[in-house]
C-alpha positions as CSV (number, residue, x, y, z in Angstrom):
1,M,-3.8,18.6,-12.1
2,E,-1.2,15.9,-13.0
3,K,-2.7,12.5,-13.6
4,V,-1.4,10.0,-11.0
5,V,-0.7,6.5,-12.2
6,Y,-0.5,4.0,-9.5
7,E,1.5,0.8,-9.7
8,S,-0.5,-2.1,-8.4
9,L,1.0,-4.2,-5.7
10,T,-0.6,-7.3,-7.3
11,P,-0.9,-8.2,-11.0
12,V,-4.3,-7.5,-12.5
13,D,-5.7,-10.2,-14.8
14,S,-8.9,-9.0,-16.3
15,G,-10.1,-7.8,-12.9
16,T,-9.8,-11.3,-11.3
17,V,-7.6,-10.2,-8.5
18,P,-7.9,-7.0,-6.4
19,N,-6.4,-3.9,-8.0
20,I,-4.5,-3.0,-4.9
21,V,-2.9,0.5,-5.2
22,A,-2.0,1.1,-1.5
23,V,-1.3,-1.0,1.5
24,S,-1.3,0.7,4.9
25,K,-0.7,4.1,3.4
26,P,-2.9,6.7,1.6
27,P,-3.1,6.3,-2.2
28,W,-1.1,9.5,-2.7
29,S,2.0,8.4,-0.8
30,N,3.8,7.4,-3.9
31,K,3.1,10.7,-5.6
32,S,5.7,13.4,-6.1
33,H,5.1,16.5,-4.0
34,C,6.2,20.0,-4.7
35,G,5.3,22.0,-1.6
36,K,1.9,23.3,-2.9
37,L,-1.6,22.5,-1.9
38,E,-2.8,19.1,-3.3
39,R,-5.8,17.9,-1.3
40,L,-8.4,18.8,1.2
41,I,-9.9,16.2,3.5
42,L,-13.1,17.6,4.7
43,Q,-15.2,15.9,7.4
44,L,-18.9,16.4,7.3
45,G,-19.8,15.1,10.8
46,A,-18.7,13.1,13.8
47,G,-19.0,9.9,11.7
48,K,-20.6,6.6,12.4
49,G,-17.6,4.2,11.9
50,R,-16.7,1.8,14.6
51,F,-13.2,3.1,15.1
52,S,-13.3,5.9,17.7
53,E,-11.1,8.9,18.6
54,T,-11.5,8.0,22.3
55,T,-10.2,4.5,22.0
56,G,-7.7,5.1,19.2
57,I,-7.9,4.5,15.5
58,P,-5.5,1.6,14.6
59,R,-5.4,2.4,10.9
60,S,-2.9,4.1,8.7
61,I,-5.5,4.9,6.1
62,G,-8.0,5.7,8.8
63,C,-7.3,9.3,7.8
64,I,-9.7,8.9,4.8
65,G,-12.1,6.4,6.5
66,N,-15.4,6.8,8.2
67,N,-14.4,6.8,11.9
68,H,-16.2,8.3,14.9
69,F,-14.8,11.6,16.3
70,V,-15.7,13.8,19.2
71,L,-17.1,17.2,18.1
72,R,-16.0,19.9,20.5
73,R,-18.4,22.6,19.3
74,E,-21.1,23.2,16.8
75,P,-20.4,22.0,13.2
76,M,-19.7,24.5,10.4
77,S,-22.7,25.6,8.5
78,V,-23.4,24.3,5.0
79,E,-22.6,27.7,3.6
80,R,-19.2,27.8,5.3
81,V,-18.4,24.3,4.0
82,K,-19.2,25.3,0.5
83,E,-17.2,28.5,0.8
84,L,-14.1,26.5,1.9
85,I,-14.5,24.2,-1.1
86,R,-14.7,27.3,-3.4
87,E,-11.6,28.7,-1.9
88,F,-9.9,25.3,-2.2
89,K,-10.6,25.2,-5.9
90,K,-9.5,28.8,-6.3
91,A,-6.2,27.9,-4.6
92,D,-5.6,25.2,-7.3
93,G,-6.4,22.3,-5.0
94,G,-7.0,19.1,-6.8
95,E,-8.4,16.4,-4.6
96,L,-11.4,16.8,-2.3
97,W,-12.0,13.9,0.1
98,L,-15.3,13.9,1.9
99,T,-15.4,11.7,5.0
100,N,-17.2,11.0,8.3
101,Y,-20.6,12.0,7.2
102,D,-23.6,11.9,9.6
103,S,-26.1,12.1,6.7
104,L,-26.0,10.5,3.3
105,D,-28.1,13.4,1.9
106,Y,-25.6,15.9,3.2
107,L,-22.7,14.0,1.8
108,I,-24.3,13.7,-1.6
109,S,-25.3,17.4,-1.7
110,I,-21.8,18.5,-0.9
111,A,-20.2,16.1,-3.3
112,T,-22.6,17.3,-6.1
113,Y,-21.8,20.9,-5.3
114,A,-18.1,20.3,-5.6
115,V,-18.6,18.6,-9.0
116,E,-20.8,21.5,-10.2
117,I,-18.0,24.1,-9.4
118,E,-15.5,21.8,-11.2
119,V,-13.3,20.7,-8.4
120,P,-11.0,18.3,-10.4
121,E,-11.3,15.2,-8.2
122,V,-14.1,14.6,-5.7
123,Y,-14.0,11.5,-3.5
124,A,-16.7,10.4,-1.1
125,V,-16.2,7.6,1.4
126,V,-19.3,5.6,2.4
127,L,-19.9,2.5,4.4
128,L,-20.5,-0.6,2.4
129,D,-23.9,-1.1,4.2
130,D,-25.0,2.2,2.8
131,I,-24.2,1.6,-0.8
132,E,-27.7,0.5,-1.7
133,M,-29.0,3.9,-0.7
134,I,-26.7,5.7,-3.2
135,E,-27.1,6.3,-6.9
136,P,-23.9,7.0,-9.0
137,I,-23.2,10.6,-9.6
138,E,-21.2,11.7,-12.6
139,G,-17.9,13.2,-11.4
140,V,-18.1,11.8,-7.8
141,R,-15.6,9.0,-7.0
142,F,-17.4,6.9,-4.4
143,I,-15.2,4.7,-2.2
144,A,-16.9,2.0,-0.1
145,E,-15.4,1.2,3.3
146,L,-15.7,-2.4,4.6
147,E,-14.0,-4.8,7.0
148,Y,-12.3,-7.7,5.3
149,S,-14.1,-11.0,4.8
150,E,-14.5,-12.8,1.5
151,E,-18.3,-12.3,1.7
152,N,-17.9,-8.5,2.2
153,V,-15.4,-8.2,-0.7
154,R,-17.7,-10.1,-3.0
155,R,-20.5,-7.7,-2.2
156,L,-18.4,-5.1,-4.2
157,E,-19.0,-7.1,-7.4
158,A,-22.6,-5.8,-7.6
159,H,-21.3,-2.2,-7.6
160,T,-18.8,-1.9,-10.4
161,W,-19.6,1.8,-10.7
162,L,-17.6,2.4,-7.5
163,H,-14.3,4.1,-7.9
164,G,-12.7,2.1,-5.2
165,A,-12.9,0.3,-1.9
166,L,-11.2,0.9,1.4
167,I,-10.8,-2.5,3.1
168,T,-9.7,-2.7,6.7
169,V,-7.8,-6.0,7.3
170,R,-5.7,-7.7,9.9
171,G,-2.1,-8.3,8.9
172,S,-2.6,-12.1,8.9
173,N,-5.3,-11.7,6.1
174,I,-3.3,-9.5,3.7
175,E,-2.1,-12.3,1.5
176,E,-5.5,-13.9,1.4
177,L,-7.0,-10.6,0.2
178,K,-4.4,-10.2,-2.4
179,G,-5.1,-13.6,-3.9
180,L,-8.9,-13.4,-3.8
181,K,-10.5,-13.8,-7.2
182,I,-13.1,-11.1,-7.7
183,S,-14.6,-9.1,-10.6
184,F,-14.6,-5.7,-8.9
185,P,-12.6,-3.4,-11.3
186,G,-12.1,-0.4,-8.9
187,E,-9.0,0.6,-6.9
188,V,-8.5,-1.1,-3.6
189,Y,-6.8,0.5,-0.6
190,V,-5.8,-2.0,2.1
191,D,-6.1,-0.4,5.5
192,V,-4.1,-2.6,7.8
193,L,-5.1,-2.7,11.5
194,Y,-2.2,-2.1,13.8
195,P,-2.2,-3.7,17.3
196,G,-1.6,-1.5,20.3
197,S,1.9,-2.8,20.7
198,A,4.6,-4.1,18.3
199,R,4.7,-7.3,20.3
200,K,1.4,-8.2,18.7
201,L,2.3,-7.5,15.1
202,D,1.2,-10.2,12.7
203,F,2.7,-8.8,9.5
204,N,6.1,-7.8,8.0
205,V,6.3,-4.1,8.8
206,I,9.2,-3.4,6.5
207,E,7.3,-4.8,3.5
208,I,4.1,-2.9,4.4
209,R,6.0,0.4,4.8
210,R,7.9,0.4,1.6
211,I,7.2,3.4,-0.7
212,F,8.6,4.6,-3.9
213,N,8.3,8.4,-3.8
214,P,11.1,10.5,-5.4
215,T,10.5,13.5,-3.1
216,T,10.8,11.9,0.3
217,E,14.1,13.7,0.9
218,K,12.3,17.0,0.9
219,Y,8.6,16.3,1.7
220,H,6.6,14.0,3.9
221,D,5.2,11.4,1.6
222,C,1.7,11.5,3.2
223,L,1.2,14.9,4.8
224,A,2.7,17.1,2.1
225,G,0.1,19.1,0.3
226,T,-2.7,18.1,2.6
227,I,-5.1,20.1,4.7
228,A,-7.7,18.4,6.9
229,I,-10.7,20.2,8.3
230,T,-13.0,18.7,11.0
231,A,-16.8,19.0,10.9
232,D,-16.5,21.6,13.7
233,G,-13.9,23.7,11.8
234,Y,-10.5,22.8,13.2
235,V,-7.7,22.7,10.7
236,L,-5.3,19.8,11.1
237,P,-2.3,18.4,9.1
238,C,-4.1,15.0,9.1
239,P,-7.6,14.0,10.3
240,L,-6.2,11.7,12.9
241,M,-3.9,14.4,14.4
242,R,-6.6,15.8,16.6
243,T,-4.3,17.7,19.0
244,F,-2.2,19.5,16.3
245,I,-4.6,22.3,15.5
246,V,-3.2,24.6,12.8
247,A,-6.1,27.1,12.4
248,D,-9.8,27.7,12.8
249,A,-11.7,27.3,9.5
250,K,-14.7,29.2,10.9
251,L,-12.5,32.3,11.0
252,T,-9.7,31.6,8.5
253,G,-10.0,30.7,4.8
254,I,-7.8,28.4,2.7
255,K,-5.5,31.2,1.7
256,G,-4.8,32.1,5.4
257,I,-4.4,28.5,6.3
258,L,-1.7,28.0,3.7
259,K,0.3,30.8,5.4
260,K,0.5,28.8,8.6
261,R,4.1,27.8,9.3
262,R,3.1,24.9,11.5
263,L,1.2,23.4,8.5
264,K,4.2,23.7,6.2
265,D,6.5,22.2,8.9
266,F,4.4,19.0,8.8
267,W,4.5,19.0,5.0
268,K,8.3,19.0,5.3
269,L,8.5,16.4,8.1
270,T,11.0,14.1,6.5
271,K,12.8,11.2,8.2
272,D,15.9,13.4,8.3
273,R,14.1,15.4,11.0
274,I,13.2,12.5,13.2
275,E,16.3,11.7,15.3
276,A,15.8,7.9,15.4
277,C,15.4,7.8,11.6
278,N,17.9,10.2,10.3
279,T,20.8,7.8,10.0
280,C,18.7,4.8,8.8
281,P,19.6,3.6,5.3
282,F,15.9,2.8,4.6
283,R,14.6,6.2,5.6
284,Y,13.7,7.4,2.1
285,I,11.7,4.2,1.2
286,C,9.9,3.9,4.6
287,H,6.4,5.1,5.1
288,D,5.1,5.1,8.6
289,C,2.1,6.8,10.2
290,R,3.3,9.3,12.8
291,V,-0.2,9.3,14.4
292,L,-0.1,5.6,15.0
293,E,3.3,6.1,16.7
294,F,1.8,8.9,18.8
295,Q,-1.1,6.8,19.9
296,A,1.2,3.9,20.9
297,T,4.0,6.0,22.6
298,G,2.6,9.4,23.4
299,E,5.5,10.8,21.4
300,F,5.2,12.2,17.8
301,D,8.6,10.9,17.0
302,G,7.9,7.5,18.6
303,M,9.3,4.3,17.2
304,E,7.1,1.6,18.6
305,Y,6.5,-0.1,15.2
306,C,10.0,0.1,13.8
307,P,11.7,-3.4,13.7
308,I,15.1,-1.8,13.2
309,F,15.4,0.8,15.9
310,P,16.6,-0.9,19.1
């Protein structure tokens, strides 16, 4: 799989400032897409994060975070989860993201299995408070999720083996985080908390949304190449798009999922296909989370957080 080189949004001086590779967007949003399968986001449980499906998840990178979801039926068996991972690798998938675990032992066993069958990139998101219970595993890229405070960020310095950190932060604290002097060498994904209404925004939306992706005229910068599967087997274009079910992974394998037209429609959801965006001169350098807009407006093509649309 092509190696992705991220351009940090802040300069890195011997690890003394955070190596921020994404702000309010998943780390693959600046990557070129080609219409093929790239990643599988696989949930391993309902999750124990404090952001809940029932109250709304105010996070653009909440898609890879440890949230709390409602399971509508029995979870998939361990055997089925492993089978899906094997099929994902066979389909030339590159990135496996394991999230929303209910058991650290389960998370570690699945991550270890994925490494053993040589899935190219295996990511496992864990809560910062659980880090002490985890030993580094060769081939597993652990990402610690934490809420921003200087104290929490400094806790990362004791775990330099971590691949990265997913830091939820209020808009008013973004610059403070960027300037914080720390020795943590891993990648940092800044997960900005959006208020329920644009009237309460405390950050520059245009600055936060900027992306540099050469394929945005043809593919959605975030959804393209992505499959998400819930713990109970529902296939979604994104883990936060809970009502947009594409297939049933208990009955359909990765090969069958990739044939679903509805999935490919989301992969090609460019700004040219959103009426309010298709004449905007900034449409190809603007990343926005359609799920956050849906939560705020009830419309998938909502424009609550756009400062340009009247």
